[in-house]
Rosetta silent file (secondary structure, phi, psi, omega in degrees, C-alpha in Angstrom):
SEQUENCE: XXXXXXXXXXXXXXXXXXXXXXXXXXXXXXXXXXXXXXXXXXXXXXXXXXXXXXXXXXXXXXXXXXXXXXXXXXXXXXXXXXXXXXXXX
SCORE:     score description
SCORE:     0.000 S_00000001
   1 L     0.000  128.117 -173.696   -7.863  -35.491   37.408 S_00000001
   2 L   -92.485  140.981 -178.653   -6.796  -32.405   35.532 S_00000001
   3 L   -78.379  139.737  176.363   -9.319  -30.739   33.365 S_00000001
   4 L   -65.637  131.465  176.799   -8.511  -30.306   29.669 S_00000001
   5 L   -73.408  130.580  176.344   -7.884  -26.651   28.641 S_00000001
   6 L   -62.422  145.139  179.711  -10.497  -25.750   26.056 S_00000001
   7 L   -79.683  146.390  167.215   -9.132  -25.063   22.558 S_00000001
   8 L   -53.336  142.306 -179.504   -9.584  -21.604   21.003 S_00000001
   9 H   -49.362  -55.935 -177.131  -12.755  -21.377   18.899 S_00000001
  10 H   -56.788  -30.013 -178.171  -10.990  -20.796   15.604 S_00000001
  11 H   -77.860  -37.871  179.141   -8.798  -23.862   16.090 S_00000001
  12 H   -63.915  -45.843 -178.093  -11.768  -26.107   16.911 S_00000001
  13 H   -64.114  -35.515  179.391  -13.727  -24.859   14.016 S_00000001
  14 H   -81.532  -26.436 -175.898  -10.828  -25.489   11.532 S_00000001
  15 H   -68.866  -30.082 -176.605   -9.908  -28.858   12.969 S_00000001
  16 L  -109.806    0.007 -176.666  -13.300  -30.377   12.029 S_00000001
  17 L   -91.096  133.286  173.969  -14.124  -28.264    8.959 S_00000001
  18 L   -81.635  164.731 -177.160  -13.581  -29.619    5.454 S_00000001
  19 L   -82.544  157.016  178.683  -12.116  -27.521    2.790 S_00000001
  20 L   -66.185  146.770 -178.511  -14.249  -25.630    0.141 S_00000001
  21 L   -73.805  156.176  175.136  -15.009  -27.448   -3.099 S_00000001
  22 H   -60.055  -37.009  176.418  -13.447  -26.238   -6.282 S_00000001
  23 H   -60.235  -47.252  178.035  -16.915  -25.380   -7.538 S_00000001
  24 H   -60.275  -41.963  177.294  -17.540  -23.071   -4.543 S_00000001
  25 H   -64.269  -39.655  177.079  -14.203  -21.399   -5.049 S_00000001
  26 H   -62.407  -50.225 -179.966  -14.926  -20.901   -8.789 S_00000001
  27 H   -61.030  -36.283 -175.152  -18.268  -19.392   -8.157 S_00000001
  28 H   -70.932  -46.924 -178.378  -16.900  -17.130   -5.495 S_00000001
  29 H   -65.421  -24.840  177.862  -14.003  -16.069   -7.797 S_00000001
  30 L   -92.379   -4.237 -174.700  -16.517  -15.344  -10.624 S_00000001
  31 L    62.200   36.878 -175.381  -18.824  -13.364   -8.344 S_00000001
  32 L  -108.885    8.043 -177.942  -21.445  -15.882   -9.065 S_00000001
  33 L   -78.588  116.114 -170.684  -22.462  -16.991   -5.542 S_00000001
  34 L   -90.505  -30.914  178.019  -26.115  -16.349   -5.541 S_00000001
  35 L   -90.901  137.518 -177.632  -27.215  -17.079   -1.956 S_00000001
  36 H   -64.491  -40.595 -176.452  -26.250  -14.775    0.784 S_00000001
  37 H   -65.618  -39.751  178.846  -25.738  -17.611    3.296 S_00000001
  38 H   -65.004  -40.264  179.342  -23.408  -19.433    0.839 S_00000001
  39 H   -65.418  -37.666  175.839  -21.412  -16.286    0.343 S_00000001
  40 H   -67.221  -41.251  178.531  -21.028  -15.808    4.121 S_00000001
  41 H   -61.318  -46.558 -178.389  -20.025  -19.410    4.574 S_00000001
  42 H   -64.255  -44.583 -179.266  -17.309  -19.203    1.847 S_00000001
  43 H   -62.046  -49.853  175.147  -15.962  -15.804    3.247 S_00000001
  44 H   -54.641  -39.330 -178.198  -15.914  -17.146    6.760 S_00000001
  45 H   -76.321  -34.381  174.997  -14.075  -20.244    5.832 S_00000001
  46 H   -60.254  -30.869 -179.058  -11.554  -18.124    3.824 S_00000001
  47 H   -68.591  -21.831 -174.997  -10.821  -16.118    6.912 S_00000001
  48 H  -123.480    8.913 -175.087   -9.670  -19.197    8.724 S_00000001
  49 L  -130.001   89.518  175.774   -8.219  -21.517    5.984 S_00000001
  50 H   -52.738  -35.683 -176.137   -4.855  -20.663    4.472 S_00000001
  51 H   -68.598  -39.667 -177.296   -5.028  -23.662    2.159 S_00000001
  52 H   -79.254  -28.942  169.974   -8.308  -22.532    0.662 S_00000001
  53 H   -56.488  -42.482  176.586   -6.968  -18.935    0.414 S_00000001
  54 H   -63.003  -49.110 -176.506   -4.117  -20.242   -1.709 S_00000001
  55 H   -66.051  -37.764  174.128   -6.530  -22.166   -3.953 S_00000001
  56 H   -59.053  -41.045  179.659   -8.773  -19.028   -4.181 S_00000001
  57 H   -63.260  -47.822  179.100   -5.825  -16.960   -5.240 S_00000001
  58 H   -58.287  -31.332  179.690   -4.858  -19.471   -7.862 S_00000001
  59 H   -73.697  -39.636 -178.443   -8.507  -19.608   -9.114 S_00000001
  60 H   -67.701  -42.464  175.132   -8.578  -15.794   -9.290 S_00000001
  61 H   -57.630  -47.977 -176.269   -5.342  -15.824  -11.396 S_00000001
  62 H   -61.937  -47.242  175.249   -6.746  -18.387  -13.688 S_00000001
  63 H   -57.159  -46.748  178.989  -10.074  -16.385  -14.043 S_00000001
  64 H   -58.727  -46.886 -177.436   -8.043  -13.174  -14.802 S_00000001
  65 H   -62.715  -44.018 -174.258   -5.998  -14.927  -17.484 S_00000001
  66 H   -67.782  -33.843 -177.920   -9.150  -16.475  -19.161 S_00000001
  67 H   -72.064  -37.687 -178.454  -10.883  -13.038  -19.157 S_00000001
  68 H   -64.169  -43.026 -179.774   -7.814  -11.447  -20.724 S_00000001
  69 H   -60.158  -45.291 -177.970   -7.736  -14.183  -23.360 S_00000001
  70 H   -71.508  -31.520  176.534  -11.441  -13.862  -24.181 S_00000001
  71 H   -64.798  -35.839 -178.114  -11.196  -10.071  -24.401 S_00000001
  72 L   -87.994   -0.171  178.997   -8.456  -10.379  -26.911 S_00000001
  73 L   -88.431  113.362 -178.484  -10.286  -13.005  -28.959 S_00000001
  74 L  -100.009  122.556  173.401  -12.094  -11.183  -31.770 S_00000001
  75 L   -86.436  138.349  177.979  -14.907  -13.094  -33.489 S_00000001
  76 L   -67.155  148.645 -173.199  -15.668  -12.379  -37.157 S_00000001
  77 H   -59.010  -34.774 -178.024  -18.901  -10.492  -37.638 S_00000001
  78 H   -67.189  -40.815  175.332  -20.455  -13.350  -39.567 S_00000001
  79 H   -67.690  -42.451  177.548  -19.941  -15.798  -36.721 S_00000001
  80 H   -60.690  -40.893 -177.281  -21.258  -13.244  -34.173 S_00000001
  81 H   -75.134  -36.226  174.480  -24.402  -12.685  -36.230 S_00000001
  82 H   -59.536  -42.540  174.338  -24.942  -16.408  -36.579 S_00000001
  83 H   -64.937  -40.163  177.866  -24.714  -16.913  -32.855 S_00000001
  84 H   -59.165  -41.407 -179.130  -27.078  -14.041  -32.330 S_00000001
  85 H   -65.434  -44.207 -177.546  -29.629  -15.601  -34.688 S_00000001
  86 H   -56.848  -41.577 -174.444  -29.346  -18.959  -32.940 S_00000001
  87 H   -77.719  -18.438  178.219  -30.128  -17.408  -29.539 S_00000001
  88 H   -77.616  -29.946 -178.701  -33.119  -15.430  -30.846 S_00000001
  89 L   -60.494    0.000    0.000  -34.950  -18.479  -32.008 S_00000001
């Protein structure tokens, strides 16, 4: 009986690994991953999963567009003052 040739490590790990959640990708793209272990897990997964890399790139594009829109949005001073008062209470 012939022995099976072992698969390369990267292939085995990808074959049984699920994709990153949208939430994990969003946190990563917003630089909001708080735990070091989670950051390592996300980055290691991105090194070996082209599908999640594509999703992360799309999430980055979305975040960039939203930041540009928010920077271009000027709030009236009265609205800003009312919001500040609400948060000080």
